[in-house]
VEXSE-385001 format. One record per residue (C-alpha): residue in one letter; x, y negated, z negated. Coordinates in steps of 0.02 Angstrom, whole numbers, plus 50000, padded with zeros to 5 digits. Example, Ala and Ser with C-alpha at 12.3 -4.5 7.8 and 13.67 -1.06 7.14 Angstrom:
2
{site A; {50615; 50225; 49610}}
{site S; {50684; 50053; 49643}}
***
This chain:
147
{site M; {52630; 51673; 47970}}
{site R; {52735; 51542; 47899}}
{site N; {52842; 51561; 47762}}
{site L; {52813; 51435; 47619}}
{site L; {52954; 51368; 47513}}
{site I; {52899; 51313; 47336}}
{site V; {53043; 51203; 47251}}
{site L; {53013; 51160; 47075}}
{site G; {53106; 51019; 46996}}
{site A; {53186; 51036; 46834}}
{site L; {53070; 50996; 46698}}
{site A; {53165; 50888; 46565}}
{site V; {53108; 50921; 46386}}
{site P; {53171; 50790; 46253}}
{site A; {53262; 50866; 46110}}
{site Y; {53167; 50868; 45950}}
{site A; {53179; 50708; 45853}}
{site A; {53133; 50660; 45681}}
{site P; {52973; 50549; 45675}}
{site A; {53008; 50363; 45681}}
{site H; {52899; 50329; 45526}}
{site V; {52907; 50448; 45373}}
{site T; {52802; 50391; 45228}}
{site K; {52897; 50446; 45057}}
{site I; {52803; 50474; 44888}}
{site D; {52910; 50533; 44747}}
{site V; {52807; 50582; 44579}}
{site V; {52839; 50681; 44443}}
{site E; {52708; 50811; 44378}}
{site R; {52694; 50849; 44202}}
{site A; {52637; 51029; 44185}}
{site E; {52518; 50999; 44031}}
{site T; {52369; 51114; 44073}}
{site D; {52443; 51260; 44175}}
{site V; {52345; 51418; 44111}}
{site F; {52364; 51599; 44193}}
{site S; {52219; 51713; 44200}}
{site I; {52301; 51866; 44172}}
{site K; {52235; 52023; 44278}}
{site G; {52340; 52151; 44183}}
{site G; {52459; 52184; 44054}}
{site T; {52496; 52042; 43931}}
{site A; {52631; 51936; 44023}}
{site A; {52589; 51815; 44155}}
{site E; {52698; 51911; 44272}}
{site N; {52572; 52020; 44364}}
{site T; {52539; 52021; 44547}}
{site G; {52370; 51936; 44571}}
{site D; {52370; 51830; 44416}}
{site I; {52299; 51662; 44444}}
{site L; {52377; 51492; 44379}}
{site T; {52262; 51348; 44373}}
{site F; {52301; 51171; 44324}}
{site T; {52246; 50987; 44315}}
{site N; {52390; 50890; 44276}}
{site P; {52446; 50707; 44259}}
{site I; {52553; 50630; 44391}}
{site Y; {52680; 50497; 44347}}
{site D; {52796; 50381; 44442}}
{site A; {52972; 50434; 44507}}
{site A; {53034; 50370; 44332}}
{site N; {52919; 50476; 44229}}
{site K; {52854; 50322; 44154}}
{site A; {52684; 50249; 44218}}
{site K; {52535; 50370; 44265}}
{site V; {52486; 50359; 44442}}
{site G; {52371; 50500; 44464}}
{site T; {52324; 50683; 44447}}
{site D; {52345; 50845; 44536}}
{site Q; {52234; 51001; 44531}}
{site G; {52247; 51164; 44596}}
{site Y; {52293; 51357; 44595}}
{site C; {52423; 51483; 44631}}
{site V; {52404; 51671; 44652}}
{site R; {52551; 51777; 44578}}
{site L; {52639; 51873; 44736}}
{site T; {52773; 51942; 44660}}
{site A; {52809; 51976; 44476}}
{site T; {52896; 51836; 44397}}
{site K; {52959; 51771; 44556}}
{site T; {52841; 51692; 44681}}
{site M; {52669; 51624; 44686}}
{site E; {52560; 51554; 44851}}
{site C; {52495; 51389; 44792}}
{site H; {52358; 51255; 44850}}
{site W; {52337; 51089; 44769}}
{site T; {52273; 50910; 44783}}
{site L; {52369; 50754; 44722}}
{site T; {52257; 50621; 44689}}
{site L; {52321; 50444; 44692}}
{site A; {52242; 50280; 44692}}
{site K; {52234; 50268; 44889}}
{site G; {52176; 50442; 44919}}
{site Q; {52232; 50618; 44905}}
{site I; {52352; 50736; 44984}}
{site M; {52331; 50925; 45003}}
{site V; {52474; 51051; 44992}}
{site D; {52488; 51226; 45027}}
{site G; {52639; 51354; 45013}}
{site P; {52752; 51470; 44915}}
{site V; {52824; 51419; 44746}}
{site V; {52971; 51498; 44677}}
{site D; {52962; 51507; 44496}}
{site G; {53016; 51632; 44344}}
{site E; {53179; 51605; 44235}}
{site N; {53266; 51510; 44381}}
{site P; {53141; 51405; 44460}}
{site A; {53200; 51357; 44634}}
{site D; {53178; 51205; 44731}}
{site T; {53028; 51245; 44856}}
{site L; {52966; 51159; 45018}}
{site L; {52797; 51167; 45054}}
{site A; {52667; 51113; 45192}}
{site I; {52561; 50957; 45179}}
{site T; {52402; 51010; 45263}}
{site G; {52299; 50862; 45247}}
{site G; {52238; 50696; 45149}}
{site T; {52093; 50577; 45132}}
{site G; {52093; 50383; 45117}}
{site A; {52267; 50303; 45171}}
{site Y; {52326; 50486; 45187}}
{site K; {52187; 50543; 45306}}
{site G; {52257; 50673; 45426}}
{site A; {52414; 50684; 45332}}
{site R; {52550; 50813; 45379}}
{site G; {52722; 50843; 45333}}
{site E; {52813; 50926; 45187}}
{site M; {52836; 50929; 45002}}
{site L; {52987; 50976; 44905}}
{site I; {52956; 51031; 44734}}
{site H; {53088; 51041; 44602}}
{site A; {53084; 51091; 44417}}
{site R; {53153; 50961; 44307}}
{site D; {53198; 51092; 44169}}
{site P; {53218; 51275; 44155}}
{site K; {53064; 51291; 44065}}
{site A; {52956; 51209; 44212}}
{site T; {52876; 51078; 44086}}
{site A; {52889; 50949; 44228}}
{site Y; {52922; 50938; 44414}}
{site D; {52989; 50813; 44534}}
{site F; {52879; 50809; 44686}}
{site H; {52948; 50733; 44845}}
{site Y; {52809; 50697; 44983}}
{site R; {52862; 50663; 45163}}
{site L; {52716; 50614; 45272}}
{site M; {52743; 50599; 45456}}
***
Protein backbone atom coordinates (compact mmCIF):
# COMPACT_ATOMS: atom_id res chain seq x y z
CA MET A 1 0.00 0.00 0.00
CA ARG A 2 1.06 3.51 -0.56
CA ASN A 3 1.52 5.95 2.29
CA LEU A 4 -0.61 9.04 1.91
CA LEU A 5 0.70 12.32 3.14
CA ILE A 6 -1.97 14.84 3.97
CA VAL A 7 -0.81 18.40 4.39
CA LEU A 8 -3.07 20.89 6.02
CA GLY A 9 -2.40 24.51 5.25
CA ALA A 10 -2.46 27.08 7.97
CA LEU A 11 -5.93 28.39 8.48
CA ALA A 12 -5.88 32.13 8.95
CA VAL A 13 -8.50 33.36 11.38
CA PRO A 14 -8.95 37.11 11.55
CA ALA A 15 -8.75 38.73 14.96
CA TYR A 16 -12.02 39.97 16.44
CA ALA A 17 -12.86 43.40 15.15
CA ALA A 18 -15.60 45.71 16.33
CA PRO A 19 -18.56 45.89 13.96
CA ALA A 20 -18.21 48.57 11.32
CA HIS A 21 -21.63 50.04 12.07
CA VAL A 22 -23.05 50.59 15.54
CA THR A 23 -26.34 52.38 16.10
CA LYS A 24 -26.29 54.33 19.37
CA ILE A 25 -29.48 55.14 21.24
CA ASP A 26 -29.14 57.01 24.54
CA VAL A 27 -32.30 57.59 26.57
CA VAL A 28 -33.48 58.14 30.14
CA GLU A 29 -36.03 55.95 31.89
CA ARG A 30 -38.02 57.58 34.69
CA ALA A 31 -38.88 54.76 37.11
CA GLU A 32 -42.39 56.04 37.86
CA THR A 33 -44.40 52.81 37.90
CA ASP A 34 -42.03 50.23 39.43
CA VAL A 35 -44.03 47.87 41.67
CA PHE A 36 -42.76 44.81 43.55
CA SER A 37 -44.98 41.78 44.04
CA ILE A 38 -43.74 40.56 47.41
CA LYS A 39 -43.34 36.80 47.74
CA GLY A 40 -42.58 36.80 51.44
CA GLY A 41 -41.81 39.24 54.22
CA THR A 42 -42.62 42.92 54.07
CA ALA A 43 -39.68 44.41 52.16
CA ALA A 44 -38.96 44.16 48.44
CA GLU A 45 -35.84 42.14 49.01
CA ASN A 46 -36.89 38.50 48.94
CA THR A 47 -35.62 35.96 46.46
CA GLY A 48 -38.44 35.35 44.00
CA ASP A 49 -40.04 38.80 44.30
CA ILE A 50 -41.15 40.23 40.94
CA LEU A 51 -40.78 43.86 39.85
CA THR A 52 -43.10 45.00 37.06
CA PHE A 53 -43.05 48.34 35.25
CA THR A 54 -44.34 50.44 32.37
CA ASN A 55 -42.25 53.62 32.43
CA PRO A 56 -41.85 56.71 30.25
CA ILE A 57 -38.64 57.08 28.22
CA TYR A 58 -37.08 60.49 27.56
CA ASP A 59 -34.29 61.71 25.29
CA ALA A 60 -30.69 61.78 26.59
CA ALA A 61 -31.26 65.32 27.96
CA ASN A 62 -34.23 63.97 29.98
CA LYS A 63 -36.56 66.62 28.48
CA ALA A 64 -38.67 65.22 25.62
CA LYS A 65 -40.65 62.00 25.95
CA VAL A 66 -39.64 59.63 23.13
CA GLY A 67 -41.26 56.34 24.14
CA THR A 68 -42.02 53.82 26.86
CA ASP A 69 -40.63 50.61 28.25
CA GLN A 70 -42.35 47.75 29.97
CA GLY A 71 -41.13 44.58 31.54
CA TYR A 72 -40.37 42.60 34.65
CA CYS A 73 -37.49 41.54 36.87
CA VAL A 74 -37.24 38.56 39.22
CA ARG A 75 -35.26 39.06 42.43
CA LEU A 76 -32.44 36.49 42.55
CA THR A 77 -30.29 37.75 45.42
CA ALA A 78 -31.86 39.70 48.27
CA THR A 79 -31.19 43.46 47.86
CA LYS A 80 -28.49 42.84 45.22
CA THR A 81 -29.50 41.40 41.85
CA MET A 82 -32.48 40.81 39.60
CA GLU A 83 -32.83 39.04 36.25
CA CYS A 84 -34.80 41.34 33.92
CA HIS A 85 -36.59 41.36 30.58
CA TRP A 86 -38.14 44.42 28.98
CA THR A 87 -39.17 46.03 25.72
CA LEU A 88 -38.27 49.60 24.77
CA THR A 89 -40.88 51.10 22.44
CA LEU A 90 -39.84 54.05 20.26
CA ALA A 91 -41.50 55.65 17.22
CA LYS A 92 -39.56 53.43 14.76
CA GLY A 93 -40.02 50.10 16.56
CA GLN A 94 -39.16 48.07 19.63
CA ILE A 95 -35.93 46.77 21.19
CA MET A 96 -35.91 43.79 23.57
CA VAL A 97 -33.40 43.49 26.45
CA ASP A 98 -32.50 40.63 28.81
CA GLY A 99 -30.02 40.18 31.64
CA PRO A 100 -29.01 40.82 35.23
CA VAL A 101 -29.43 44.18 36.95
CA VAL A 102 -27.46 45.09 40.07
CA ASP A 103 -29.59 47.21 42.39
CA GLY A 104 -30.00 47.85 46.10
CA GLU A 105 -28.30 50.58 48.14
CA ASN A 106 -25.47 51.00 45.64
CA PRO A 107 -26.89 50.32 42.18
CA ALA A 108 -24.08 49.45 39.79
CA ASP A 109 -23.75 49.96 36.06
CA THR A 110 -24.86 46.77 34.36
CA LEU A 111 -24.46 45.47 30.82
CA LEU A 112 -27.40 43.57 29.35
CA ALA A 113 -28.00 41.78 26.04
CA ILE A 114 -30.13 43.19 23.25
CA THR A 115 -31.99 40.10 22.06
CA GLY A 116 -34.17 41.38 19.24
CA GLY A 117 -36.36 44.08 17.86
CA THR A 118 -39.15 45.12 15.53
CA GLY A 119 -39.62 47.76 12.85
CA ALA A 120 -36.41 49.74 12.25
CA TYR A 121 -34.75 47.53 14.91
CA LYS A 122 -35.81 44.18 13.41
CA GLY A 123 -33.24 41.51 14.27
CA ALA A 124 -31.39 43.87 16.62
CA ARG A 125 -28.42 42.50 18.54
CA GLY A 126 -25.95 44.22 20.78
CA GLU A 127 -25.57 45.50 24.31
CA MET A 128 -27.31 47.94 26.60
CA LEU A 129 -25.67 49.64 29.57
CA ILE A 130 -27.94 50.70 32.43
CA HIS A 131 -26.76 53.41 34.83
CA ALA A 132 -28.75 54.67 37.85
CA ARG A 133 -28.91 58.48 37.77
CA ASP A 134 -29.21 58.69 41.58
CA PRO A 135 -28.77 56.41 44.65
CA LYS A 136 -32.55 55.96 44.99
CA ALA A 137 -32.77 54.78 41.35
CA THR A 138 -35.63 57.08 40.41
CA ALA A 139 -34.25 57.34 36.86
CA TYR A 140 -31.76 55.46 34.69
CA ASP A 141 -29.52 56.27 31.74
CA PHE A 142 -29.95 53.56 29.10
CA HIS A 143 -27.18 53.32 26.50
CA TYR A 144 -28.21 50.99 23.65
CA ARG A 145 -25.52 49.84 21.16
CA LEU A 146 -27.04 47.91 18.25
CA MET A 147 -24.79 46.05 15.84
